[in-house]
C-alpha positions as a LaTeX table, in Angstrom:
\begin{tabular}{lrrr}
\hline
Residue & $x$ (\AA) & $y$ (\AA) & $z$ (\AA) \\
\hline
Met1 & 126.11 & 5.57 & $-176.51$ \\
Glu2 & 126.41 & 8.24 & $-173.89$ \\
Ala3 & 123.80 & 10.64 & $-172.39$ \\
Phe4 & 124.90 & 14.00 & $-173.04$ \\
Ile5 & 124.66 & 16.82 & $-170.44$ \\
Cys6 & 124.19 & 20.60 & $-171.04$ \\
Lys7 & 127.13 & 22.34 & $-169.30$ \\
Thr8 & 124.81 & 25.45 & $-168.55$ \\
Cys9 & 121.80 & 23.95 & $-166.87$ \\
Gly10 & 123.07 & 20.46 & $-166.20$ \\
Val11 & 120.20 & 18.54 & $-167.65$ \\
Gln12 & 120.88 & 15.08 & $-169.10$ \\
Tyr13 & 119.49 & 14.07 & $-172.45$ \\
Pro14 & 118.71 & 10.62 & $-173.76$ \\
Pro15 & 121.77 & 8.37 & $-174.82$ \\
Ala16 & 122.81 & 9.24 & $-178.41$ \\
Thr17 & 125.74 & 8.99 & $-180.75$ \\
Gln18 & 125.92 & 12.73 & $-180.83$ \\
Pro19 & 124.83 & 15.56 & $-178.61$ \\
Pro20 & 121.56 & 17.41 & $-179.43$ \\
Asp21 & 121.77 & 20.62 & $-181.61$ \\
Arg22 & 120.55 & 22.61 & $-178.70$ \\
Cys23 & 119.33 & 22.51 & $-175.20$ \\
Val24 & 115.53 & 23.24 & $-175.23$ \\
Ile25 & 115.73 & 24.29 & $-171.62$ \\
Cys26 & 118.40 & 26.81 & $-172.15$ \\
Asp27 & 116.77 & 28.20 & $-175.30$ \\
Asp28 & 113.73 & 29.14 & $-173.05$ \\
Glu29 & 113.61 & 32.66 & $-172.00$ \\
Arg30 & 113.87 & 31.64 & $-168.37$ \\
Gln31 & 117.46 & 30.29 & $-168.93$ \\
Tyr32 & 120.22 & 31.12 & $-171.28$ \\
Val33 & 122.83 & 29.45 & $-173.49$ \\
Gly34 & 126.22 & 29.96 & $-172.04$ \\
Trp35 & 128.45 & 32.83 & $-173.28$ \\
Gln36 & 130.75 & 30.36 & $-174.98$ \\
Gly37 & 127.90 & 28.87 & $-176.87$ \\
Gln38 & 126.10 & 25.45 & $-176.43$ \\
Gln39 & 128.52 & 22.98 & $-174.83$ \\
Trp40 & 127.89 & 19.35 & $-173.75$ \\
Thr41 & 129.69 & 16.79 & $-171.45$ \\
Thr42 & 128.97 & 13.34 & $-170.09$ \\
Leu43 & 129.18 & 11.63 & $-166.70$ \\
Ser44 & 132.16 & 9.79 & $-167.79$ \\
Glu45 & 133.98 & 12.99 & $-168.87$ \\
Met46 & 132.97 & 14.66 & $-165.52$ \\
Gln47 & 134.47 & 11.71 & $-163.57$ \\
Ala48 & 137.69 & 11.86 & $-165.51$ \\
Gln49 & 137.80 & 15.69 & $-164.75$ \\
Gly50 & 137.53 & 14.98 & $-161.05$ \\
Tyr51 & 134.07 & 15.89 & $-160.11$ \\
Ala52 & 132.74 & 14.41 & $-156.89$ \\
Asn53 & 129.70 & 14.79 & $-154.55$ \\
Glu54 & 129.82 & 15.60 & $-150.95$ \\
Leu55 & 127.15 & 14.89 & $-148.32$ \\
His56 & 126.33 & 16.89 & $-145.30$ \\
Val57 & 123.37 & 16.64 & $-142.83$ \\
His58 & 121.08 & 19.71 & $-142.73$ \\
Glu59 & 119.13 & 18.32 & $-139.80$ \\
Pro60 & 118.16 & 14.78 & $-138.76$ \\
Gly61 & 116.53 & 13.01 & $-141.59$ \\
Leu62 & 117.67 & 15.57 & $-144.13$ \\
Thr63 & 120.99 & 15.18 & $-145.94$ \\
Gly64 & 122.27 & 17.66 & $-148.68$ \\
Ile65 & 124.21 & 16.35 & $-151.64$ \\
Gly66 & 126.27 & 18.76 & $-153.65$ \\
Thr67 & 128.97 & 18.56 & $-156.48$ \\
Arg68 & 132.47 & 19.81 & $-156.26$ \\
Pro69 & 133.87 & 21.79 & $-158.09$ \\
His70 & 130.79 & 23.92 & $-159.15$ \\
Phe71 & 128.87 & 22.66 & $-162.13$ \\
Ala72 & 126.13 & 24.25 & $-164.14$ \\
Ile73 & 123.59 & 26.09 & $-161.86$ \\
Gly74 & 125.27 & 24.53 & $-158.87$ \\
Gln75 & 122.19 & 23.54 & $-156.79$ \\
Arg76 & 122.46 & 20.90 & $-153.93$ \\
Ala77 & 119.98 & 18.07 & $-153.74$ \\
Leu78 & 118.18 & 16.99 & $-150.62$ \\
Leu79 & 117.71 & 13.44 & $-149.56$ \\
Val80 & 114.64 & 13.30 & $-147.08$ \\
Gln81 & 114.83 & 10.18 & $-145.08$ \\
Thr82 & 111.58 & 8.91 & $-143.51$ \\
Ser83 & 110.40 & 5.47 & $-142.08$ \\
Gly84 & 108.36 & 4.99 & $-145.18$ \\
Gly85 & 111.13 & 5.60 & $-147.77$ \\
Asn86 & 113.44 & 8.41 & $-149.04$ \\
Leu87 & 112.69 & 11.32 & $-151.32$ \\
Leu88 & 115.50 & 12.69 & $-153.48$ \\
Trp89 & 114.55 & 16.34 & $-154.23$ \\
Asp90 & 115.97 & 18.66 & $-156.75$ \\
Cys91 & 118.26 & 16.24 & $-158.48$ \\
Leu92 & 121.89 & 16.72 & $-159.38$ \\
Thr93 & 123.70 & 16.17 & $-162.60$ \\
Tyr94 & 126.61 & 14.17 & $-161.16$ \\
Val95 & 126.19 & 10.69 & $-159.89$ \\
Asp96 & 128.78 & 7.92 & $-159.51$ \\
Asp97 & 129.36 & 4.57 & $-157.65$ \\
Arg98 & 130.60 & 6.30 & $-154.58$ \\
Thr99 & 127.55 & 8.52 & $-154.28$ \\
Val100 & 125.25 & 5.60 & $-154.87$ \\
Ala101 & 126.86 & 3.68 & $-152.13$ \\
Gln102 & 126.66 & 6.59 & $-149.61$ \\
Val103 & 122.96 & 7.19 & $-150.31$ \\
Arg104 & 122.29 & 3.47 & $-150.15$ \\
Ala105 & 123.71 & 3.51 & $-146.63$ \\
Leu106 & 121.07 & 6.07 & $-145.73$ \\
Gly107 & 118.24 & 3.94 & $-147.09$ \\
Gly108 & 118.49 & 4.62 & $-150.76$ \\
Val109 & 115.90 & 6.55 & $-152.85$ \\
Gln110 & 112.28 & 5.42 & $-153.16$ \\
Ala111 & 111.21 & 8.63 & $-155.05$ \\
Ile112 & 112.59 & 11.45 & $-157.06$ \\
Ala113 & 111.11 & 14.87 & $-157.72$ \\
Ala114 & 112.34 & 18.51 & $-158.42$ \\
Ser115 & 111.04 & 21.99 & $-158.04$ \\
His116 & 111.39 & 22.95 & $-161.82$ \\
Pro117 & 113.12 & 21.83 & $-164.91$ \\
His118 & 116.20 & 23.74 & $-164.30$ \\
Phe119 & 116.93 & 21.26 & $-161.42$ \\
Tyr120 & 115.99 & 18.09 & $-163.23$ \\
Gly121 & 119.81 & 17.29 & $-163.66$ \\
Ser122 & 120.31 & 13.53 & $-164.19$ \\
Met123 & 117.09 & 12.41 & $-162.57$ \\
Val124 & 116.69 & 9.32 & $-164.92$ \\
Glu125 & 120.25 & 8.27 & $-164.21$ \\
Trp126 & 119.51 & 8.54 & $-160.47$ \\
Ser127 & 116.39 & 6.54 & $-161.04$ \\
Leu128 & 118.03 & 3.77 & $-162.78$ \\
Ala129 & 120.90 & 3.67 & $-160.04$ \\
Phe130 & 118.18 & 2.98 & $-157.43$ \\
Glu131 & 116.10 & 0.17 & $-158.81$ \\
Asn132 & 114.05 & 2.43 & $-161.22$ \\
Ala133 & 112.83 & 4.61 & $-158.45$ \\
Pro134 & 109.74 & 6.62 & $-159.70$ \\
Val135 & 110.44 & 10.11 & $-161.01$ \\
Tyr136 & 107.55 & 12.44 & $-160.39$ \\
Val137 & 107.15 & 15.30 & $-163.03$ \\
Pro138 & 104.34 & 17.77 & $-162.98$ \\
Ala139 & 102.03 & 17.18 & $-166.02$ \\
Ala140 & 102.30 & 20.78 & $-166.82$ \\
Asp141 & 106.04 & 20.51 & $-167.22$ \\
Ala142 & 106.06 & 17.25 & $-169.13$ \\
Gln143 & 107.60 & 18.84 & $-172.33$ \\
Trp144 & 110.77 & 19.65 & $-170.24$ \\
Ala145 & 111.41 & 16.12 & $-169.09$ \\
Val146 & 113.73 & 15.48 & $-172.00$ \\
Arg147 & 114.85 & 11.95 & $-170.74$ \\
Arg148 & 112.07 & 9.48 & $-169.89$ \\
Asp149 & 113.67 & 5.98 & $-170.02$ \\
Ser150 & 112.79 & 5.19 & $-166.36$ \\
Asp151 & 109.55 & 5.15 & $-164.39$ \\
Val152 & 108.37 & 8.79 & $-165.02$ \\
Arg153 & 105.05 & 9.54 & $-163.43$ \\
Tyr154 & 102.94 & 12.78 & $-164.12$ \\
Trp155 & 101.04 & 14.53 & $-161.47$ \\
Ser156 & 99.19 & 17.85 & $-160.87$ \\
Gly157 & 97.77 & 19.76 & $-157.91$ \\
Ser158 & 99.26 & 17.88 & $-154.87$ \\
Leu159 & 100.51 & 14.34 & $-154.19$ \\
Glu160 & 101.81 & 12.54 & $-151.16$ \\
Val161 & 104.67 & 10.61 & $-152.71$ \\
Leu162 & 105.65 & 9.09 & $-149.34$ \\
Pro163 & 104.14 & 9.25 & $-145.92$ \\
Gly164 & 104.51 & 12.69 & $-144.58$ \\
Leu165 & 106.05 & 13.96 & $-147.77$ \\
Thr166 & 103.75 & 15.87 & $-150.26$ \\
Leu167 & 104.57 & 17.55 & $-153.56$ \\
Ile168 & 102.67 & 20.75 & $-154.03$ \\
Gln169 & 102.21 & 22.44 & $-157.46$ \\
Cys170 & 102.58 & 26.27 & $-157.06$ \\
Gly171 & 103.33 & 27.52 & $-160.73$ \\
Gly172 & 105.05 & 30.72 & $-161.18$ \\
His173 & 108.75 & 30.14 & $-162.33$ \\
Phe174 & 107.20 & 27.29 & $-164.45$ \\
Glu175 & 103.53 & 26.34 & $-164.77$ \\
Gly176 & 104.53 & 23.07 & $-162.90$ \\
Ser177 & 106.82 & 24.66 & $-160.42$ \\
Ala178 & 106.38 & 22.72 & $-157.12$ \\
Val179 & 107.72 & 22.57 & $-153.62$ \\
Ala180 & 107.84 & 19.55 & $-151.16$ \\
His181 & 106.35 & 19.57 & $-147.68$ \\
Trp182 & 107.86 & 17.48 & $-145.10$ \\
Ser183 & 105.56 & 17.25 & $-142.07$ \\
Gln184 & 108.28 & 15.79 & $-139.71$ \\
Gly185 & 110.86 & 18.51 & $-140.55$ \\
Ala186 & 112.29 & 20.90 & $-138.10$ \\
Asp187 & 111.53 & 18.69 & $-135.09$ \\
Gly188 & 108.00 & 18.11 & $-136.14$ \\
Arg189 & 107.07 & 21.77 & $-136.90$ \\
Gly190 & 107.31 & 21.08 & $-140.67$ \\
Ala191 & 109.68 & 22.00 & $-143.43$ \\
Leu192 & 109.20 & 23.26 & $-147.12$ \\
Met193 & 111.71 & 22.43 & $-149.64$ \\
Thr194 & 111.49 & 25.07 & $-152.47$ \\
Gly195 & 114.39 & 25.13 & $-155.02$ \\
Asp196 & 113.56 & 28.44 & $-156.48$ \\
Thr197 & 109.93 & 28.06 & $-156.77$ \\
Ile198 & 110.20 & 30.12 & $-153.71$ \\
Ala199 & 113.68 & 31.41 & $-153.54$ \\
Val200 & 115.37 & 32.38 & $-150.44$ \\
Ala201 & 116.79 & 35.97 & $-150.64$ \\
Gln202 & 120.22 & 37.11 & $-149.47$ \\
Asp203 & 118.57 & 38.70 & $-146.58$ \\
Arg204 & 117.23 & 35.42 & $-145.11$ \\
Arg205 & 114.23 & 36.92 & $-143.42$ \\
Tyr206 & 112.67 & 37.03 & $-146.91$ \\
Val207 & 112.07 & 34.96 & $-150.06$ \\
Thr208 & 111.27 & 36.01 & $-153.57$ \\
Phe209 & 109.52 & 34.92 & $-156.68$ \\
Met210 & 110.56 & 35.29 & $-160.39$ \\
Arg211 & 109.80 & 33.94 & $-163.79$ \\
Ser212 & 113.39 & 34.12 & $-164.68$ \\
Tyr213 & 116.17 & 34.85 & $-162.22$ \\
Pro214 & 119.20 & 35.12 & $-164.56$ \\
Asn215 & 117.14 & 37.22 & $-167.04$ \\
Tyr216 & 115.32 & 39.22 & $-164.30$ \\
Ile217 & 111.85 & 38.60 & $-165.64$ \\
Pro218 & 109.19 & 39.33 & $-162.81$ \\
Leu219 & 105.94 & 37.46 & $-162.11$ \\
Pro220 & 102.45 & 39.12 & $-162.16$ \\
Pro221 & 100.37 & 39.54 & $-158.88$ \\
Ser222 & 98.21 & 36.65 & $-159.85$ \\
Ser223 & 101.12 & 34.27 & $-159.88$ \\
Ile224 & 102.43 & 35.55 & $-156.54$ \\
Gln225 & 99.02 & 35.06 & $-154.96$ \\
Lys226 & 98.73 & 31.56 & $-156.38$ \\
Ile227 & 102.06 & 30.49 & $-154.90$ \\
Val228 & 101.20 & 31.87 & $-151.41$ \\
Glu229 & 97.68 & 30.17 & $-151.54$ \\
Ala230 & 99.12 & 26.78 & $-152.62$ \\
Val231 & 101.35 & 26.61 & $-149.40$ \\
Ser232 & 99.16 & 28.57 & $-146.96$ \\
Gly233 & 97.36 & 25.45 & $-145.64$ \\
Tyr234 & 100.59 & 23.66 & $-144.65$ \\
Thr235 & 102.56 & 24.08 & $-141.51$ \\
Phe236 & 106.21 & 24.76 & $-141.99$ \\
Glu237 & 108.64 & 26.59 & $-139.61$ \\
Arg238 & 111.78 & 26.03 & $-141.89$ \\
Leu239 & 112.40 & 26.46 & $-145.65$ \\
Tyr240 & 115.05 & 25.02 & $-147.81$ \\
Gly241 & 116.06 & 26.69 & $-150.99$ \\
Gly242 & 118.24 & 25.28 & $-153.83$ \\
Trp243 & 121.67 & 25.86 & $-152.33$ \\
Trp244 & 123.64 & 25.02 & $-149.14$ \\
Thr245 & 123.16 & 28.38 & $-147.45$ \\
Ser246 & 119.64 & 29.21 & $-148.66$ \\
Val247 & 117.79 & 28.28 & $-145.55$ \\
Ile248 & 115.22 & 30.03 & $-143.32$ \\
Asp249 & 115.75 & 28.16 & $-140.00$ \\
Glu250 & 112.47 & 29.54 & $-138.42$ \\
Gly251 & 109.50 & 31.60 & $-139.21$ \\
Ala252 & 109.43 & 30.46 & $-142.72$ \\
His253 & 105.63 & 30.44 & $-143.17$ \\
Glu254 & 105.39 & 34.16 & $-142.07$ \\
Ala255 & 108.46 & 34.98 & $-144.18$ \\
Val256 & 106.65 & 33.76 & $-147.30$ \\
Arg257 & 103.55 & 35.92 & $-146.61$ \\
Arg258 & 105.59 & 38.89 & $-145.61$ \\
Ser259 & 107.84 & 38.69 & $-148.69$ \\
Ala260 & 104.69 & 38.22 & $-151.06$ \\
Asn261 & 103.32 & 41.35 & $-149.61$ \\
Arg262 & 106.51 & 43.28 & $-150.04$ \\
Tyr263 & 106.71 & 42.00 & $-153.66$ \\
Leu264 & 103.27 & 43.15 & $-154.48$ \\
Arg265 & 103.64 & 46.47 & $-152.95$ \\
Trp266 & 106.65 & 47.31 & $-155.03$ \\
Ile267 & 104.93 & 46.21 & $-158.25$ \\
Gly268 & 101.94 & 48.44 & $-157.45$ \\
Glu269 & 99.49 & 45.71 & $-156.24$ \\
Pro270 & 97.95 & 46.57 & $-152.84$ \\
Pro271 & 98.93 & 43.82 & $-150.36$ \\
Asp272 & 96.34 & 42.23 & $-148.10$ \\
Gly273 & 96.37 & 45.08 & $-145.45$ \\
Arg274 & 98.68 & 43.42 & $-142.94$ \\
Ser275 & 101.85 & 45.08 & $-141.91$ \\
Thr276 & 104.93 & 44.21 & $-143.97$ \\
\hline
\end{tabular}
């Protein structure tokens, strides 16, 4: 049996003789079914079609992993390397023997987590490739973890999964939407990995927040405030969003605050009184 993969969101389902009738993640209002209708693929089919992963270093201890050609949502994963183990953040769909060997050369994977269900990809497949590395899923988003045949662990609030690497539940995009704080990132000034729980805007002085990005559904003021409060106690100079170029190199902590104030102002909620 093969594990079928939704071509629109890239999430892998449990092995079966036939693909599911629908992708529950794409049926949700935050995502969409592709214009050609529900379509499925498998890792073996992707390999035959010439898909491959490429690795590039963002900064010392942080390696991006992306798939070419573009597949599904097209996010790149982040491998955070520490003396206490490595975290694979925002999983990809595609994984093959070459990628596994490259990641092993960087210390392997000791923990797996994602910002939200759209980026779950083939997280169980990655777990099985790395000695059943634990997959950390927010309890609030357990229903979206459609494949669970590895060491899936549920958490809430905040959790230090490896020394200096803390998962933080922010809510917003999904109830369990999270970020990962890397205390030693940015030369010890701290880095935040956010997927699109906190999304880097095209003007990279700013970030933004949405319930649905493809369907343009905004978040209410309470959700914005909750996200900002969740990360306010952490030091981070740099912020990594979900794609290769979605990076705020410096001043990220202030950019989150400034962006939240701008968002609240434009939806009619008075900001905190500071200059935007």
